[in-house]
Structure formats: structure tokens, C-alpha cells
C-alpha positions as CSV (number, residue, x, y, z in Angstrom):
1,M,0.0,0.1,0.0
2,N,2.9,2.4,0.9
3,H,4.5,1.5,-2.4
4,I,1.4,2.5,-4.4
5,F,0.9,5.8,-2.5
6,G,4.7,6.3,-2.9
7,K,4.4,6.0,-6.7
8,F,1.3,8.3,-6.6
9,F,3.2,11.0,-4.7
10,L,6.1,10.8,-7.2
11,R,3.7,10.9,-10.0
12,G,1.8,13.8,-8.4
13,S,4.9,15.8,-8.0
14,S,5.9,15.1,-11.5
15,L,2.6,16.4,-12.6
16,G,2.9,19.5,-10.7
17,L,0.7,18.5,-7.8
18,K,2.1,19.7,-4.5
19,G,0.8,20.1,-1.0
20,K,-2.6,21.7,-1.2
21,K,-3.5,20.5,-4.6
22,L,-2.6,17.0,-3.8
23,K,-4.8,17.2,-0.6
24,Q,-7.7,18.4,-2.6
25,E,-7.3,15.5,-5.0
26,F,-7.3,13.0,-2.0
27,T,-10.3,14.8,-0.5
28,K,-12.2,14.3,-3.9
29,I,-11.3,10.6,-3.9
30,R,-12.3,10.2,-0.4
31,Q,-15.8,11.8,-1.2
32,E,-16.2,9.4,-4.0
33,F,-15.4,6.5,-1.8
34,E,-17.9,7.7,0.8
35,E,-20.6,8.1,-1.9
36,H,-19.9,4.6,-3.1
37,L,-20.0,3.1,0.4
38,Q,-23.3,4.9,1.0
39,S,-24.7,3.4,-2.2
40,I,-23.5,-0.1,-1.1
41,N,-25.1,0.3,2.3
42,E,-28.4,1.5,0.6
43,N,-28.4,-1.6,-1.7
44,T,-27.5,-3.9,1.1
45,N,-30.5,-2.7,3.1
46,E,-32.7,-3.2,0.1
47,I,-31.4,-6.8,-0.4
48,A,-32.0,-7.6,3.3
49,A,-35.6,-6.2,3.1
50,N,-36.2,-8.3,0.0
51,Y,-34.9,-11.4,1.5
52,E,-37.0,-10.9,4.5
53,Y,-40.0,-10.5,2.3
54,T,-39.1,-13.6,0.3
55,C,-38.8,-15.6,3.6
56,E,-42.3,-14.3,4.6
57,I,-43.8,-15.5,1.2
58,E,-42.1,-19.0,1.5
59,A,-43.5,-19.4,5.0
60,K,-47.0,-18.5,3.8
61,L,-46.6,-20.8,0.8
62,D,-45.5,-23.7,3.2
63,K,-48.6,-23.0,5.4
64,L,-50.9,-23.0,2.3
65,S,-49.3,-26.3,1.1
66,E,-50.0,-27.9,4.4
67,R,-53.6,-26.7,4.4
68,V,-54.1,-28.1,0.9
69,D,-52.7,-31.3,2.0
70,Q,-55.0,-31.4,5.0
71,L,-58.0,-30.5,2.8
72,Q,-57.1,-33.3,0.4
73,M,-56.8,-35.9,3.2
74,Y,-60.1,-34.6,4.7
75,L,-61.9,-34.8,1.3
76,E,-60.4,-38.3,0.6
77,S,-61.5,-39.7,4.0
78,A,-64.9,-37.9,4.0
79,S,-65.9,-39.2,0.5
80,G,-64.3,-42.6,0.9
81,N,-62.7,-42.1,-2.5
82,F,-59.0,-42.1,-2.4
83,V,-57.1,-40.6,-5.2
84,S,-55.5,-43.3,-7.1
85,R,-52.0,-42.7,-8.2
86,G,-51.9,-45.3,-10.9
87,K,-49.9,-48.4,-10.3
88,D,-48.3,-48.4,-13.6
89,F,-45.1,-46.4,-12.9
90,D,-43.3,-45.5,-16.1
91,V,-39.6,-44.9,-15.1
92,K,-36.9,-44.3,-17.6
93,R,-33.5,-46.0,-17.2
94,L,-31.3,-44.4,-14.6
95,N,-27.5,-43.9,-14.8
96,R,-25.3,-45.2,-12.1
97,R,-25.1,-42.0,-10.0
98,E,-28.9,-41.7,-10.1
99,Q,-29.3,-45.2,-9.0
100,E,-27.0,-44.5,-6.1
101,V,-29.1,-41.3,-5.2
102,F,-32.3,-43.5,-5.5
103,L,-30.9,-46.1,-3.2
104,V,-29.9,-43.4,-0.7
105,I,-33.4,-42.1,-0.6
106,Y,-34.8,-45.7,-0.5
107,T,-32.7,-46.8,2.5
108,L,-32.4,-43.6,4.5
109,E,-36.2,-43.0,4.3
110,E,-36.6,-46.1,6.3
111,E,-34.3,-44.8,9.0
112,K,-35.4,-41.2,9.1
113,G,-38.8,-41.0,7.6
114,S,-38.3,-37.9,5.2
115,L,-34.9,-36.8,4.3
116,T,-33.2,-33.7,3.0
117,Y,-30.7,-32.9,0.3
118,E,-28.1,-32.5,3.0
119,D,-28.7,-36.2,4.0
120,I,-28.2,-37.4,0.4
121,A,-25.1,-35.3,0.1
122,K,-23.5,-36.4,3.2
123,K,-24.1,-40.1,2.4
124,L,-22.6,-39.9,-1.2
125,D,-20.0,-37.2,-0.4
126,M,-21.3,-34.6,-2.7
127,S,-22.6,-31.0,-2.5
128,E,-26.3,-30.3,-1.6
129,Q,-26.7,-28.7,-5.0
130,L,-25.5,-31.8,-6.9
131,A,-27.8,-33.9,-4.7
132,S,-30.7,-31.6,-5.7
133,N,-29.9,-31.9,-9.3
134,Y,-29.9,-35.7,-9.1
135,V,-33.3,-35.7,-7.4
136,A,-34.7,-33.5,-10.0
137,S,-33.3,-35.8,-12.6
138,L,-35.0,-38.7,-10.9
139,I,-38.3,-36.9,-10.9
140,E,-37.9,-36.1,-14.6
141,K,-37.3,-39.8,-15.4
142,G,-40.5,-40.7,-13.5
143,V,-39.4,-41.8,-10.0
144,P,-42.4,-40.5,-7.9
145,I,-40.5,-38.5,-5.2
146,I,-42.8,-36.5,-2.8
147,K,-41.2,-33.3,-1.8
148,R,-42.8,-31.4,1.2
149,Y,-41.5,-28.1,2.6
150,L,-41.1,-27.4,6.3
151,N,-39.8,-24.0,7.3
152,S,-38.7,-23.4,3.8
153,R,-36.6,-26.6,3.8
154,P,-37.5,-29.4,1.3
155,Y,-38.0,-33.0,2.7
156,L,-38.2,-35.9,0.5
157,K,-39.6,-39.3,0.5
158,L,-40.7,-42.0,-2.1
159,D,-44.3,-42.5,-3.1
160,P,-45.3,-45.4,-0.7
161,E,-47.0,-47.3,-3.5
162,F,-43.9,-47.1,-5.7
163,K,-41.7,-48.0,-2.8
164,T,-43.8,-51.2,-2.1
165,L,-43.9,-52.0,-5.9
166,Q,-40.0,-51.4,-6.1
167,A,-39.5,-53.7,-3.0
168,K,-41.7,-56.5,-4.7
169,E,-40.9,-56.3,-8.3
170,N,-37.6,-54.4,-8.5
171,I,-38.8,-51.9,-11.1
172,L,-35.5,-50.2,-11.4
173,Q,-33.6,-53.5,-11.4
174,L,-31.2,-52.5,-8.7
175,S,-29.0,-54.6,-6.4
176,L,-28.4,-53.2,-2.9
177,Q,-25.3,-55.4,-2.6
178,E,-23.9,-54.0,-5.8
179,F,-23.9,-50.4,-4.2
180,G,-22.8,-51.5,-0.8
181,F,-26.1,-51.0,1.0
């Protein structure tokens, strides 16, 4: 830092900037820095306010989702008609890593009930973002994964009918021993 200012002083003196004039230039620079700092602080406050607003919206959406689930369960039990989810699951072929993610969901769900991306990531030594991407890929390929949000955090589990069918018929043709489960 001293080296930079030393060069600046030498350059300033060669440009004819001495004493008072140099001090005025530094004062101008300082004022510009203070204006930039003020702008940064204003933007930071705005970002914080938007984040809080987004969190409130997510919380309201979570509550709304819970209410819709409760209404659906009530309507199903009151009418005696349960929504059938179709027993014919059309699942496309999974690559090896997708199979590993599926098996982690399948096995950890039995231990924990619902699980998070963090659980999958820890088990397979990957980032949560990568775990999230693999789960999205599984869903796109037809694996019926139920995703519920609690406090803005997604919890995953397999559709119970699919899980039962997988256990009976091995739809995905996986071997737990092959993957070390």
C-alpha cells in the first residue's frame, strides 16, 4: 500500500501536484469512496428487506401447502374415494449415480422418515446442489418422489405405492449389494 501511494506521490509531484492541490485530490477521492459506500449500504439494506419479504412469502406458501394437504386428506376420508396414483409407474433408465441417489433415498427414508438434500449429500459425499440436481433428474425420469416443505426446507420421500412395488418387483432392477447398501 505504501509502495502504491509512494508512486502516486512521485507521479503527483511530476505532474505539478504539490501540497494543497494533492490534498484536494485526495479529498475528492475520499468523497467518491464515501458516496460509493453509502450506495453499497443502501443496496445492502434493500437486499436484506427483499430477503425478509421472500422468507415471509415462502412461509406463507408452506402453510398454504400444508392446508391443501389437509384438505385433500379430509376430502379423501370424507368421501371414501382415495385418489388413485396409478400403479403403472413409467420410469426411464437411470444412470449409475442416479441409481445411487435413489438407493440412498430408499434406504435412509426407512431410518429417518423424510430426508433432505443434505442427508443425500453427506451419504454420497457430494454437494447439496448436486444432490438436488440428481433428485430433479430422478423426478424427470419418472421416479415418484414426494417433496414437502417445512420451514422453507424441502423434505423428500418416495411415493409409498412405488416403494412397495419397487420392493416387490424391483422396477429399477437395482441390487443393494452392488452399491454396498
